[in-house]
C-alpha positions as CSV (number, residue, x, y, z in Angstrom):
1,M,22.0,93.2,153.2
2,A,19.6,94.3,150.5
3,E,18.3,97.8,150.3
4,E,15.2,98.5,152.4
5,V,12.4,100.4,150.8
6,L,9.6,102.2,152.6
7,V,6.8,103.0,150.1
8,K,3.2,104.1,149.9
9,E,1.5,101.6,147.4
10,E,-1.4,102.9,145.3
11,A,-1.2,101.4,141.8
12,A,-1.0,97.7,141.1
13,G,2.4,96.8,139.9
14,N,4.3,99.8,141.2
15,P,7.8,98.3,141.3
16,L,8.5,99.4,144.9
17,L,8.5,97.5,148.1
18,C,5.3,98.2,150.1
19,S,6.3,98.8,153.7
20,Q,2.8,99.2,155.1
21,A,1.8,95.8,153.8
22,G,5.4,94.4,153.8
23,L,4.9,93.2,150.2
24,L,6.7,93.2,146.9
25,P,4.6,93.3,143.6
26,V,5.4,90.5,141.1
27,P,4.2,90.7,137.4
28,L,2.7,87.4,136.6
29,R,3.2,87.5,132.9
30,C,6.9,88.1,133.1
31,V,8.3,85.9,135.9
32,P,8.8,82.1,135.9
33,V,6.3,80.2,138.1
34,E,9.1,78.6,140.0
35,S,10.1,82.0,141.4
36,L,6.9,81.9,143.5
37,T,7.2,78.3,144.6
38,N,7.0,77.9,148.4
39,L,6.4,81.6,149.0
40,E,3.4,83.3,150.6
41,I,1.4,84.9,147.7
42,Y,-1.0,87.8,148.2
43,L,-3.6,89.5,146.0
44,Q,-4.6,93.1,146.1
45,T,-8.3,94.0,146.2
46,G,-9.5,97.5,146.8
47,G,-6.3,98.6,148.3
48,K,-6.2,95.7,150.7
49,Y,-4.1,92.6,150.6
50,S,-5.3,89.0,151.3
51,L,-3.4,85.8,151.5
52,Y,-4.0,83.7,148.3
53,N,-1.5,80.9,148.6
54,A,0.2,79.9,151.9
55,K,3.8,79.1,152.1
56,G,4.5,75.4,151.4
57,L,1.4,75.0,149.2
58,H,1.9,74.3,145.5
59,F,1.6,77.2,143.1
60,G,2.0,76.2,139.4
61,L,1.5,77.3,135.9
62,R,-2.3,76.5,136.0
63,D,-2.6,78.7,139.1
64,A,-1.0,81.6,137.3
65,E,-3.1,81.1,134.3
66,R,-6.3,81.2,136.4
67,L,-5.3,84.5,137.9
68,L,-4.5,86.0,134.5
69,E,-7.9,84.8,133.2
70,R,-9.4,86.9,136.0
71,K,-7.4,89.9,134.7
72,I,-5.1,89.8,137.7
73,E,-1.7,90.9,136.4
74,Y,0.2,91.2,139.7
75,V,0.6,89.1,142.8
76,Y,2.5,90.1,145.9
77,I,5.0,88.3,148.0
78,S,6.4,89.1,151.5
79,V,9.3,91.4,151.6
80,K,11.1,88.9,153.9
81,D,11.1,86.5,150.9
82,H,12.5,89.0,148.4
83,Q,16.1,87.6,148.5
84,V,14.9,84.1,147.7
85,Y,12.6,85.5,145.0
86,Y,15.4,87.5,143.3
87,E,17.9,84.6,143.5
88,T,15.4,82.5,141.6
89,M,14.9,85.3,139.1
90,E,18.6,85.4,138.5
91,K,18.6,81.8,137.4
92,A,15.7,82.6,135.0
93,L,17.1,85.8,133.5
94,S,18.3,84.3,130.3
95,R,14.9,82.7,129.7
96,I,13.1,86.0,130.5
97,V,15.4,88.0,128.2
98,G,14.8,85.5,125.4
99,D,11.0,85.3,125.8
100,P,9.3,87.0,122.8
101,N,6.1,87.3,124.7
102,I,7.6,89.7,127.3
103,Q,7.8,93.4,126.4
104,E,11.3,94.7,126.0
105,E,10.7,97.4,128.7
106,K,9.6,94.8,131.2
107,K,12.6,92.6,130.4
108,T,14.8,95.6,131.1
109,E,13.1,96.5,134.3
110,I,13.4,92.9,135.6
111,L,17.0,92.6,134.7
112,Y,17.9,95.9,136.3
113,A,16.0,95.3,139.5
114,T,17.5,91.8,139.8
115,A,21.0,93.1,139.1
116,I,20.6,95.9,141.8
117,E,19.5,93.2,144.3
118,L,22.6,91.2,143.6
119,S,24.9,94.2,143.8
120,N,23.5,95.1,147.2
121,Q,24.5,91.6,148.3
122,L,27.9,91.9,146.7
123,L,28.5,95.0,148.9
124,A,27.0,93.6,152.1
125,G,30.3,91.8,152.7
126,P,33.2,90.5,150.8
127,P,31.6,88.3,148.0
128,G,32.4,84.6,147.9
129,K,32.7,82.2,145.0
130,E,28.9,81.8,144.7
131,E,28.3,85.6,144.5
132,V,30.9,85.9,141.7
133,K,29.2,83.2,139.7
134,R,25.9,84.9,140.2
135,A,27.4,88.2,138.9
136,A,28.6,86.3,135.8
137,N,25.0,85.0,135.3
138,V,23.6,88.5,135.5
139,A,26.3,89.8,133.2
140,R,25.4,87.1,130.7
141,A,21.7,88.1,130.7
142,T,22.8,91.7,130.1
143,V,24.8,90.7,127.1
144,E,21.9,88.6,125.7
145,L,19.5,91.5,126.2
146,I,21.8,94.0,124.4
147,M,22.7,91.6,121.6
148,R,19.1,90.6,120.9
149,N,17.9,94.1,120.4
150,R,20.1,97.0,119.2
151,M,17.8,99.5,120.9
152,A,18.1,97.7,124.3
153,F,21.0,99.8,125.5
154,G,18.9,103.0,125.2
155,G,16.1,101.4,127.2
156,L,18.6,100.2,129.8
157,Y,20.2,103.6,130.2
158,E,16.8,105.3,130.5
159,I,16.0,103.4,133.7
160,F,19.5,103.6,135.2
161,N,19.3,105.0,138.7
162,H,21.3,108.2,138.8
163,D,21.0,108.7,142.6
164,F,24.6,107.6,143.1
165,Y,25.4,104.8,145.5
166,T,27.7,101.9,144.9
167,A,25.2,99.2,144.0
168,T,23.6,101.1,141.2
169,H,27.0,102.2,140.0
170,L,28.1,98.6,139.6
171,V,25.1,97.8,137.5
172,N,25.4,100.9,135.4
173,V,29.1,100.2,134.7
174,C,28.3,96.6,133.7
175,G,25.7,97.7,131.1
176,L,27.7,100.6,129.8
177,S,30.9,98.5,129.5
178,I,29.2,95.7,127.6
179,S,27.5,98.1,125.2
180,L,30.7,100.1,124.5
181,A,32.7,96.9,123.9
182,Q,30.1,95.8,121.4
183,K,30.1,99.2,119.8
184,M,33.8,98.8,119.2
185,G,33.3,95.6,117.4
186,L,33.6,93.0,120.1
187,Y,30.8,90.4,119.6
188,D,32.2,87.4,121.5
189,V,29.5,86.6,124.1
190,E,31.9,84.9,126.5
191,I,34.3,87.9,126.5
192,L,31.4,90.4,126.8
193,Q,30.1,88.4,129.8
194,Q,33.6,88.7,131.4
195,I,33.6,92.4,130.8
196,G,30.2,92.8,132.4
197,T,31.2,90.6,135.3
198,G,34.1,92.9,135.9
199,G,31.8,95.9,135.9
200,L,29.6,94.3,138.6
201,L,32.7,93.5,140.7
202,H,34.9,96.5,140.0
203,D,34.2,98.4,143.2
204,V,33.7,95.5,145.6
205,G,37.0,96.5,147.3
206,K,35.0,99.3,148.9
207,V,33.6,96.9,151.4
208,F,37.0,97.2,153.1
209,V,36.8,101.0,153.3
210,P,35.1,102.5,156.3
211,N,31.7,104.0,155.5
212,E,32.5,107.3,157.3
213,I,35.2,107.8,154.7
214,L,33.2,106.7,151.7
215,N,30.2,108.9,152.7
216,T,31.9,112.0,154.0
217,T,30.5,115.3,152.9
218,E,33.8,117.0,153.6
219,R,36.9,117.4,151.5
220,L,38.9,114.2,151.9
221,T,42.2,114.4,153.7
222,A,45.3,113.0,152.0
223,E,45.2,110.0,154.3
224,Q,41.5,109.4,153.6
225,F,42.1,109.6,149.9
226,E,44.9,107.0,150.1
227,T,42.5,104.7,152.0
228,I,39.8,105.0,149.3
229,K,42.4,104.4,146.6
230,N,43.2,101.1,148.3
231,H,39.8,99.7,147.3
232,V,41.2,98.7,143.9
233,L,44.0,96.6,145.2
234,L,42.0,95.2,148.1
235,G,39.2,94.2,145.7
236,R,41.5,92.4,143.3
237,Q,43.3,90.6,146.1
238,H,40.0,89.4,147.6
239,L,38.6,88.2,144.3
240,E,41.8,86.3,143.4
241,K,41.5,84.5,146.8
242,V,37.9,83.5,146.0
243,M,38.5,82.0,142.6
244,L,40.5,82.1,139.4
245,L,39.4,85.1,137.4
246,S,39.7,85.8,133.6
247,P,42.1,88.5,132.3
248,E,39.0,90.6,131.3
249,I,37.6,90.7,134.8
250,L,41.0,91.5,136.3
251,A,41.5,94.3,133.8
252,V,38.3,96.0,134.7
253,V,38.7,95.6,138.4
254,S,42.4,96.5,138.5
255,E,42.6,99.3,136.0
256,H,39.4,101.4,136.1
257,H,41.2,104.2,137.9
258,E,44.4,104.1,135.8
259,R,44.9,106.9,133.3
260,M,46.9,107.2,130.0
261,D,49.3,109.8,131.4
262,G,50.2,107.7,134.5
263,S,48.2,110.0,136.8
264,G,45.9,107.2,137.9
265,Y,46.1,104.5,140.5
266,P,47.0,102.1,142.0
267,K,50.0,101.4,139.8
268,G,50.3,104.6,137.7
269,L,50.2,102.7,134.4
270,R,50.6,104.8,131.3
271,N,49.9,104.4,127.6
272,E,50.5,100.8,126.4
273,E,50.9,99.6,129.9
274,L,47.2,100.2,130.3
275,S,45.1,97.4,128.7
276,P,42.3,98.3,126.2
277,L,39.7,97.0,128.7
278,G,41.2,99.1,131.5
279,R,41.0,102.2,129.3
280,L,37.3,101.3,128.5
281,A,36.4,100.7,132.1
282,G,38.0,104.0,133.2
283,I,35.9,106.0,130.7
284,V,32.7,104.3,131.6
285,D,33.4,104.5,135.4
286,T,34.2,108.2,135.1
287,F,31.1,109.0,133.0
288,D,28.7,107.3,135.3
289,A,30.2,109.0,138.3
290,M,30.0,112.4,136.7
291,T,26.3,112.0,135.6
292,S,25.2,110.6,139.0
293,V,23.9,112.8,141.8
294,R,26.2,112.6,144.8
295,P,25.4,114.2,148.1
296,Y,29.0,115.3,148.7
297,R,29.6,116.9,145.3
298,S,28.8,120.5,144.5
299,R,27.5,119.7,141.0
300,T,26.3,116.9,138.7
301,F,27.3,116.9,135.0
302,S,24.7,116.6,132.3
303,V,25.2,113.8,129.7
304,G,26.5,116.4,127.2
305,E,28.9,118.0,129.8
306,A,30.2,114.6,130.8
307,L,31.0,113.6,127.2
308,Q,32.7,117.0,126.7
309,E,34.8,116.5,129.8
310,L,35.9,113.1,128.6
311,E,36.8,114.7,125.2
312,D,38.7,117.5,126.9
313,Q,40.8,115.0,128.8
314,M,41.8,112.9,125.7
315,P,44.4,111.7,124.7
316,K,46.1,112.8,127.9
317,K,44.0,110.8,130.3
318,F,41.5,108.9,128.2
319,D,41.9,106.9,124.9
320,K,40.7,109.0,122.0
321,E,39.3,106.1,120.0
322,I,37.3,104.7,122.9
323,V,35.9,108.2,123.9
324,N,34.8,108.8,120.4
325,A,33.0,105.4,120.2
326,F,31.4,106.0,123.6
327,T,30.2,109.4,122.5
328,V,28.5,107.9,119.4
329,L,27.0,105.2,121.5
330,I,25.4,107.6,123.9
331,E,24.3,110.2,121.3
332,K,22.7,107.6,119.1
333,S,21.1,105.6,121.8
334,L,19.3,108.3,123.7
335,P,16.7,110.9,122.9
336,Q,18.2,114.3,122.0
337,N,16.7,116.0,125.0
338,T,18.7,113.7,127.3
339,M,21.8,115.4,126.0
340,A,20.8,118.9,127.2
341,N,23.5,120.7,129.2
342,S,23.1,122.8,132.2
343,P,22.3,126.5,131.5
344,G,25.2,128.4,130.1
345,G,26.9,125.2,128.8
346,P,27.3,124.2,125.2
347,G,24.4,122.5,123.5
348,G,21.8,123.8,125.8
349,G,18.3,124.7,124.7
350,K,14.7,124.8,125.7
351,V,13.0,121.4,125.5
352,Q,9.2,121.4,125.4
353,I,7.4,119.0,127.8
354,S,4.4,117.1,126.6
355,A,1.1,117.5,128.4
356,E,1.4,113.8,128.9
357,T,3.8,114.6,131.7
358,I,0.9,114.7,134.1
359,S,-1.9,112.7,132.6
360,G,-0.8,110.4,129.8
361,A,1.5,107.4,129.2
362,K,4.7,109.3,129.6
363,C,6.4,110.8,132.7
364,T,9.2,113.3,131.9
365,Q,11.8,113.2,134.7
366,F,14.4,115.9,135.3
367,Y,17.6,115.6,137.2
368,F,18.7,118.7,139.1
369,R,20.9,119.6,142.0
370,I,19.0,122.1,144.2
371,P,19.5,122.7,147.9
372,I,16.1,122.6,149.7
373,T,14.9,123.0,153.2
374,V,12.5,120.3,154.3
375,R,10.3,120.4,157.4
376,K,7.9,117.7,158.6
377,L,4.3,118.9,158.7
378,E,2.6,117.8,161.9
379,K,-1.1,118.0,162.7
380,T,-2.2,118.0,166.3
381,G,-6.0,118.3,166.5
382,D,-6.9,121.3,164.3
383,K,-3.5,122.8,164.4
384,L,-0.6,122.4,162.0
385,S,3.0,122.8,163.1
386,L,6.4,122.6,161.3
387,G,9.2,120.3,162.5
388,P,12.9,121.3,162.5
389,A,14.4,122.5,159.3
390,R,16.7,120.1,157.4
391,K,19.0,121.2,154.7
392,L,18.8,118.5,151.9
393,T,19.5,118.1,148.2
394,A,16.7,117.7,145.6
395,H,17.8,116.0,142.5
396,K,14.7,114.6,140.6
397,I,11.5,116.5,139.8
398,T,8.4,115.8,137.8
399,C,5.1,117.7,137.7
400,V,3.8,115.3,140.4
401,R,6.8,114.3,142.6
402,I,10.1,115.3,143.9
403,G,13.2,113.2,144.8
404,F,15.9,114.1,147.3
405,L,18.8,112.7,149.3
406,S,18.7,112.5,153.0
407,D,21.0,111.3,155.8
408,L,17.9,110.4,157.9
409,P,14.8,108.3,156.9
410,F,11.3,109.6,156.3
411,L,8.2,107.5,156.8
412,P,5.5,106.8,154.2
413,D,2.5,109.1,154.3
414,Q,4.5,111.8,156.2
415,N,3.6,115.3,154.9
416,I,6.5,117.6,154.4
417,Y,6.9,121.4,153.6
418,I,9.6,122.3,151.1
419,T,11.2,125.7,150.6
420,N,14.0,127.2,148.6
421,Q,14.6,130.8,147.5
422,Q,15.3,129.8,143.9
423,L,12.1,127.8,143.8
424,E,10.0,130.5,145.3
425,A,11.4,133.0,142.8
426,I,9.8,131.0,139.9
427,G,6.5,130.4,141.7
428,M,7.3,127.1,143.5
429,N,6.4,128.4,146.9
430,K,4.7,126.6,149.8
431,L,5.3,123.2,148.4
432,I,3.6,120.5,150.3
433,A,4.2,116.8,149.5
434,T,3.5,113.4,150.9
435,I,6.4,110.9,151.3
436,S,5.8,107.9,149.0
437,R,9.0,106.0,149.4
438,C,12.3,106.0,151.3
439,I,15.2,103.7,150.1
440,N,17.9,102.9,152.7
441,H,21.0,102.3,150.7
442,R,22.9,101.0,153.7
443,D,25.7,103.5,153.1
444,G,24.5,106.3,155.3
445,W,22.1,107.8,152.7
446,Y,18.5,107.5,151.8
447,T,16.8,108.3,148.5
448,V,13.4,109.8,149.3
449,E,10.4,110.5,146.9
450,A,7.4,112.5,147.8
451,E,4.2,113.3,145.8
452,F,3.1,116.9,145.5
453,I,-0.3,117.6,147.0
454,H,-0.9,120.0,144.1
455,P,0.9,119.1,140.8
456,L,3.2,121.6,139.3
457,S,2.4,123.2,136.0
458,I,4.5,122.5,132.8
459,E,5.3,126.2,132.9
460,I,6.9,125.9,136.3
461,I,9.0,123.0,135.2
462,D,10.1,125.0,132.1
463,K,11.2,127.8,134.5
464,L,13.0,125.3,136.7
465,K,15.0,124.0,133.8
466,T,16.4,127.5,133.2
467,I,17.9,127.4,136.7
468,T,19.8,124.2,137.0
469,A,18.7,121.4,134.5
470,V,21.0,118.4,134.4
471,R,19.3,115.8,132.3
472,E,15.8,115.0,131.1
473,V,14.3,111.5,130.4
474,S,10.8,110.5,129.3
475,L,9.7,107.3,131.0
476,L,6.6,105.1,131.0
477,A,4.3,106.5,133.6
478,E,4.5,104.9,137.0
479,N,0.8,104.9,137.7
């Protein structure tokens, strides 16, 4: 089942599902007309949505052109049709990636969103032959995007979702693996596609592991860890039953947890027993896991810290040549401020935030790991009351919004009251925010975003970075 998103929609084109209207925004200039065929199509006017084209009625190129002539850049489709829409988009990805009239940023966004949708379906149940073929198609489009534009990897990494859950991890490993293989001199499109397909499939064995074990916040017992380790073998066995797989796919799926010193699993391969692609996949998988926020882990590595950790573990666990190539890939592809370490770590330093953080074309986003207490703010008549306190983890903060992980859902437009002693010490006291979206990852966790009633100052964000900064990325503003 695909992820469910509850979201407050304010700006046209905000790439989030709109729960109140039950609609998904679609950029007319970027998508093939056939992706809208036989779907209900809505327009947004003054914050309201009206049916423009009923299901079953023809919607063609001329219809799209008329809307664009009227300066209508986005149409909206029903959330219930999103699976059909994304499956059509999958088939058109190569055309979209190769279209010179579509901005590179938009190509990247479409590819990433489509890949995430597919990954959710891969993890909804053991994937069949058709799903494996679809994974190969998405991997092919990823290869084409990266090979057409040498800066594409930087743009792709910038929008990677670092709120760790398995679906985004599959997509991240796909993109990172393709880019690293190319960095090391591999330019064969077919082989790169197989590597990317392996990235999308490498953790599908987790569908056979109980969610209560995958999502536990407690230290795993020896028995539970053995159960999780089985996902590698179970994933390979299932995929081999589905269809004949290439050696490249099997290497990524089977060896991403093996280590050079034989300490990995499932076979304890060492040195030359471990294939080059298995070594590559292990490095990429470990890096993405270290730099992603996990609710059950006490800390998250900055990009710089994660690269240092890989370096510290070579050549014992990780191949030195591949780690060095990966480090160059990351450092040259990303803005220098993205490399900042947590306070006290090597390579740290104060990074200035542009005033555009609030009002301009850029939105600077910071990844943290801060325990917070969240209470729902209820209003009864003229009285305000606070709901029960919930201990959660904040991980993403801008001047205008906060993101956190929750084991229970929040509803759009719900006001919340946020407290934390560390935050209060730097002036972030009595924070009130309004829930803008809630993503159900179908694995026991929700990613929640809320917009501050009163935006934070740049000075406050600077102070926050001195407490627990993880990584910093400048993105195109969302609205």
